[in-house]
C-alpha positions in Angstrom: -67.0 49.4 -146.7 -68.1 49.0 -143.8 -67.0 47.5 -140.8 -68.0 44.2 -138.8 -70.5 43.3 -135.4 -66.9 42.9 -133.8 -65.2 45.5 -135.1 -68.1 47.9 -133.6 -68.0 45.7 -130.9 -64.2 46.5 -129.7 -64.7 50.3 -130.7 -67.4 50.8 -128.2 -65.7 48.4 -125.3 -68.6 45.9 -125.4 -69.7 42.7 -126.5 -70.6 41.7 -129.9 -73.9 39.9 -128.5 -74.3 44.0 -126.5 -74.2 45.5 -130.3 -76.4 42.9 -132.2 -79.1 43.7 -128.9 -78.6 47.2 -129.6 -78.4 47.0 -133.6 -81.4 44.5 -133.2 -83.7 46.8 -131.5 -83.9 43.8 -128.5 -86.0 45.1 -125.6 -84.6 42.9 -122.9 -80.9 44.4 -123.6 -79.6 46.0 -120.4 -77.1 47.8 -122.6 -77.5 52.0 -120.9 -78.6 54.6 -122.7 -75.2 56.1 -123.4 -73.6 52.6 -124.6 -76.8 52.4 -127.0 -76.0 56.2 -128.6 -72.5 55.3 -128.6 -72.8 52.2 -130.7 -75.7 53.4 -132.9 -73.3 56.3 -133.8 -69.9 54.2 -134.7 -72.5 52.1 -137.0 -73.8 54.8 -138.6 -70.5 56.9 -139.0 -68.6 53.2 -140.4 -71.9 52.0 -142.9 -72.6 48.9 -140.7 -74.6 47.1 -143.0 -76.4 43.9 -141.0 -76.2 40.1 -142.0 -79.4 39.5 -143.4 -79.6 35.9 -142.7 -78.1 35.8 -139.2 -80.8 38.1 -138.9 -83.3 36.1 -139.9 -81.6 32.9 -137.9 -82.4 34.8 -135.4 -86.2 35.4 -135.5 -85.7 39.1 -136.1 -88.2 40.6 -138.5 -85.6 41.0 -142.4 -87.3 44.9 -142.7 -87.4 43.2 -146.9 -90.6 44.0 -148.6 -90.6 42.7 -151.9 -92.0 44.4 -155.3 -93.2 42.9 -158.2 -94.1 43.8 -161.1 -94.7 43.1 -165.3 -92.3 44.8 -168.5 -94.0 47.9 -169.4 -93.6 50.6 -171.7 -94.8 52.5 -168.9 -92.8 54.8 -167.9 -95.0 56.2 -165.2 -95.7 52.6 -163.8 -91.4 52.8 -163.1 -91.9 56.0 -161.3 -94.4 55.0 -158.9 -92.3 52.3 -157.8 -89.3 54.3 -157.4 -91.6 56.9 -155.4 -93.2 53.7 -153.1 -88.9 52.3 -153.0 -88.0 55.8 -151.8 -90.9 56.1 -149.3 -89.8 52.1 -148.4 -85.8 53.6 -146.9 -87.0 56.8 -145.6 -88.6 54.2 -142.8 -86.1 52.2 -142.8 -87.3 49.4 -144.9 -84.6 47.4 -147.5 -86.5 46.2 -151.0 -86.6 43.3 -152.8 -87.4 43.8 -156.2 -88.7 41.1 -159.1 -90.0 41.0 -162.4 -92.7 38.5 -163.7 -92.5 38.2 -167.6 -94.2 35.3 -167.4 -97.4 33.9 -165.8 -94.6 30.5 -164.5 -92.6 32.7 -163.4 -95.0 34.0 -160.0 -94.5 30.8 -158.5 -90.4 31.1 -158.9 -90.9 34.8 -157.4 -92.2 33.9 -154.6 -90.9 30.9 -153.4 -87.9 33.3 -153.6 -89.4 35.9 -151.5 -90.2 33.5 -148.9 -86.9 32.2 -149.1 -85.7 35.7 -148.1 -88.4 36.0 -145.6 -89.9 38.9 -147.2 -92.3 40.9 -144.7 -94.6 42.4 -147.3 -95.2 42.9 -150.7 -96.2 45.2 -153.4 -97.4 44.4 -156.6 -97.5 46.4 -159.1 -99.9 46.3 -162.5 -100.2 42.8 -162.3 -101.9 40.2 -164.5 -103.5 38.1 -162.4 -103.6 37.2 -158.1 -101.0 36.5 -156.6 -101.5 32.8 -154.8 -100.3 31.9 -151.9 -100.6 29.2 -149.0 -103.6 30.1 -146.9 -102.4 29.1 -144.0 -98.9 31.1 -144.4 -100.0 34.0 -146.8 -97.1 37.9 -146.6 -99.1 40.8 -146.6 -99.6 42.1 -149.8 -100.9 45.4 -151.5 -102.0 45.8 -155.0 -100.9 49.1 -156.3 -102.3 50.8 -159.7 -105.5 50.7 -161.3 -103.8 48.3 -164.0 -103.9 45.6 -162.2 -106.1 43.4 -164.6 -107.2 41.0 -161.6 -108.0 44.3 -159.1 -106.0 46.6 -157.2 -106.3 48.4 -153.8 -104.7 51.7 -154.5 -105.2 52.9 -158.0 -105.4 56.6 -159.7 -109.6 57.4 -160.2 -109.1 57.7 -164.2 -112.1 57.3 -165.4 -112.2 60.7 -163.2 -109.4 62.1 -165.4 -111.4 61.4 -168.2 -114.1 63.2 -167.8 -112.0 66.6 -166.3 -110.4 66.7 -169.5 -113.4 66.5 -171.4 -115.5 68.9 -169.3 -112.3 71.0 -169.5 -112.7 71.2 -173.9 -116.2 71.4 -174.0 -115.5 74.5 -171.7 -113.6 76.1 -174.6 -116.8 75.4 -176.6 -115.4 71.8 -178.2 -118.3 69.7 -179.2 -116.6 67.0 -181.4 -114.3 65.1 -178.8 -112.3 62.2 -179.8 -111.4 59.7 -177.1 -108.4 57.9 -179.2 -106.7 54.9 -177.7 -104.1 52.0 -179.4 -107.1 49.6 -177.5 -110.5 49.3 -175.9 -108.6 48.1 -172.5 -109.9 48.9 -169.1 -108.2 51.4 -168.1 -109.2 53.2 -171.5 -112.6 51.9 -171.2 -113.2 53.8 -167.6 -111.8 57.2 -169.4 -113.9 56.6 -172.6 -116.8 56.5 -169.7 -115.3 60.0 -168.0 -115.8 61.4 -171.4 -119.1 60.1 -172.3 -120.2 61.6 -168.8 -119.3 65.1 -169.8 -120.6 65.2 -173.2 -124.3 63.9 -171.0 -123.6 66.7 -168.7 -123.6 68.9 -171.6 -126.7 67.7 -173.0 -125.0 65.6 -175.7 -125.0 62.3 -176.8 -122.2 60.0 -177.1 -121.7 58.3 -180.0 -119.5 55.4 -181.3 -117.3 58.2 -183.5 -116.2 59.5 -180.1 -114.2 57.0 -179.7 -111.3 55.6 -181.7 -109.0 53.0 -181.4 -105.5 53.1 -183.6 -105.3 50.2 -185.6 -101.7 50.8 -186.8 -99.3 53.9 -186.8 -100.3 55.0 -189.7 -100.6 59.2 -189.1 -102.1 59.1 -192.3 -105.0 57.2 -191.4 -105.3 58.5 -187.9 -105.9 62.5 -190.2 -108.5 60.4 -192.3 -110.3 59.5 -189.0 -110.3 62.2 -186.9 -111.5 64.3 -190.2 -114.0 61.4 -190.6 -115.4 62.7 -187.4 -114.7 66.1 -187.6 -113.1 66.2 -184.5 -112.3 69.6 -182.2 -110.9 68.0 -179.5 -108.9 65.1 -179.6 -108.0 63.0 -175.5 -104.9 60.9 -176.0 -104.8 57.7 -173.4 -101.5 58.7 -173.0 -98.9 61.3 -173.0 -96.7 60.4 -175.7 -99.3 59.6 -178.0 -100.9 63.1 -177.6 -97.0 64.5 -178.1 -96.7 62.7 -181.4 -100.0 63.8 -182.6 -98.8 67.6 -182.4 -95.9 66.9 -184.2 -98.0 65.0 -186.7 -100.4 68.0 -187.0 -97.7 70.7 -187.1 -96.2 68.9 -190.2 -99.7 68.4 -192.0 -100.9 72.3 -190.8 -103.4 71.4 -188.6 -102.8 74.5 -185.8 -103.6 73.4 -182.6 -105.4 74.3 -180.7 -107.1 76.9 -183.5 -108.0 73.5 -185.8 -107.8 71.0 -183.0 -107.9 70.6 -179.5 -105.4 68.5 -177.7 -104.7 66.7 -174.2 -102.7 64.3 -173.0 -103.0 61.3 -169.8 -100.3 60.9 -167.5 -98.8 64.0 -166.5 -95.3 64.0 -167.6 -92.9 66.4 -167.4 -92.2 66.9 -171.1 -95.8 68.1 -171.9 -93.5 71.6 -170.9 -91.7 71.1 -174.2 -94.0 69.6 -176.9 -94.2 72.2 -179.8 -97.4 73.5 -177.6 -97.2 72.8 -174.2 -99.0 70.1 -173.6 -102.6 70.0 -171.6 -102.6 66.7 -169.7 -104.3 64.7 -166.4 -101.3 64.5 -164.2 -102.1 61.1 -161.8 -101.4 61.1 -158.4 -98.1 59.3 -158.4 -96.9 60.6 -155.2 -100.5 59.9 -153.2 -100.1 56.3 -154.7 -97.0 55.6 -153.3 -97.8 57.1 -150.0 -101.5 55.1 -149.1 -99.5 51.9 -151.0 -96.8 51.6 -148.2 -99.6 53.0 -145.5 -101.7 50.3 -146.4 -99.0 47.4 -146.7 -97.4 48.7 -142.8 -101.1 48.5 -141.6 -101.3 45.0 -142.7 -97.9 43.7 -142.1 -98.8 44.9 -138.4 -101.9 43.0 -138.5 -100.4 40.4 -140.2 -103.4 40.2 -142.4 -103.5 38.5 -145.1 -105.1 39.6 -148.6 -108.9 39.0 -148.9 -110.9 41.1 -151.0 -109.1 44.3 -152.8 -109.8 47.6 -151.1 -109.8 49.8 -154.5 -108.9 53.3 -153.2 -109.3 55.2 -155.9 -107.4 58.7 -155.7 -108.7 61.6 -158.0 -106.3 62.7 -160.9 -105.8 66.7 -161.9 -106.2 68.6 -164.6 -103.2 70.4 -166.4 -103.7 73.1 -168.8 -101.6 74.3 -171.4 -101.0 75.7 -174.4 -102.8 72.6 -176.8 -106.1 73.2 -175.2 -106.1 77.0 -175.7 -105.1 77.9 -172.2 -102.1 79.5 -170.9 -99.5 77.2 -169.4 -99.9 78.2 -165.6 -97.0 80.2 -163.7 -94.8 78.2 -161.6 -94.0 79.4 -158.3 -91.7 76.8 -158.1 -89.1 74.6 -160.7 -89.9 70.7 -160.6 -86.3 69.4 -160.3 -88.1 66.0 -161.0 -87.0 64.8 -164.5 -90.1 62.5 -165.4 -93.3 63.8 -164.0 -95.1 67.2 -163.2 -96.2 68.1 -159.8 -99.6 69.4 -158.8 -98.7 71.6 -156.5 -95.8 73.4 -158.2 -97.9 74.7 -161.4 
């Protein structure tokens, strides 16, 4: 259990006010450099945890960042958030997380953030823009291209669709199909990237190039792919692509001989599918880093959120056995249980 400020003061042989000044980074304190080092060493040794409420009453920054997101089955969103939390904590900032289940939760969450005096907010995949008082706005950054209201930092998913399609065209595939569970904004952007690659190859995009899954019935999906005479399948995410690999295996369809397949997002399990899964790797680490840097910049400038920065970070394409390429030789092992890291393949 951590020590109190009073106990640290007794060990250091100084007053509690001197300890408070040093740990609060007060510029007006007259504590000597030697004593300051001693206090900081004791605080670290005994895991001193400052009283947040007391700091706020004294006008000291809470060093607290609020994270708000919506429920999501996409594990990638959780990975981005964990990357953000790690970066924030390395900067000495604390984190308060909240989940917005319905639109009615937004005001409650923001009020809680204000009560705790958070210094900044990062929002992930929100349905609508956060409403704050015009004269008292907490600096905020919207992270993720899946924000329906807009984003400050996200992935260029259109480029990802383009890279996947261009690679498959390079293998001589001509009947490309982009498959998704719906016609969402993100799916539309990915498909537009596929269309761009087709047009560059002198081919016209047709409606058959976009397959929206109406149910999870594998027989129906196979029927649709046969009807389209597909020789390459670009799936909206890695989970769907991995499931389709098993469906093809069970139905005697050889991958990549009969049908090439790619996923999207860059999950680590792509290395362990029946055939190593080619995929588009999302720039998770860079997204988190840029989001934190932008928030800190806005916090320092006390800048309210007016217009979206719309920073699109480029993903990369990782080939694999499912597209007809050998799995790239690794120079290092990842150690990350969820995502592929582009710099180790």
